[in-house]
C-alpha positions, 0 to 999 in steps of 0.5 A: 778823561785824564788829569795831571798836576804840573809843578807850577800849580796848573792842571793838564786835562786830556779828553778825547783828542784834546789836551788842555792846560788850566791855570791854578784858578781853572782858566784855560791857558791853551788847548792842543788837538792831537791825532788820537785819544790823548793818554794821561799826561806826564809832566816835570818842569816845563815839559808835558809828555803824552801818548796818542796811540800812534805817537809820543808828543813832548810839549812846552808847558807854557805854550803847548807847542810841540818840542818833538813827536815820535811815531811809536804806538804806545797806549799807556801813559809815559813815565818821566825819570829824574833825568828827564827821560820819558819811558813808554811801553809800546804795543809791539812789546818794547820799553823805549826811553826817550831823551829830552830832545826826543832821541832814543836813550834806550830800548828793551824787548819785554816778553809776555802775553798781553800789552805792556803797562805803563812803566814805573821807574825806580832806583838807578833807572830800573823799570818795572811793568806788567805784561799780561799777568807777569811782572817784568823788571828792566835794568 
């Protein structure tokens, strides 16, 4: 189970293949069933971005409606940068940045032994992630 706080004071709870939004009082506002186990949500403004192992989903915070879906095998949670780009590390060793409309912003091959971790986005868009026991920096 994963929990994230949204900017409006509501909560997002990922459990199994479901993502649930609770208001500040704990009352359910919506529930979405997705195609696989939902990872930790990333949220900013009116957006919620989650991975399911086989896809990345961008959902509307107010309604839970799908804005876009991309077939990317990513298991770790996405990271949103201040511009709204969602970064995900894929099982095949890529770091992919997705714009708010779902289009590819950037992608880089990350080398190492093992699955990449969730990226951390730092100053001027620099991404740090681990691949196995190695720390990788992508600019």
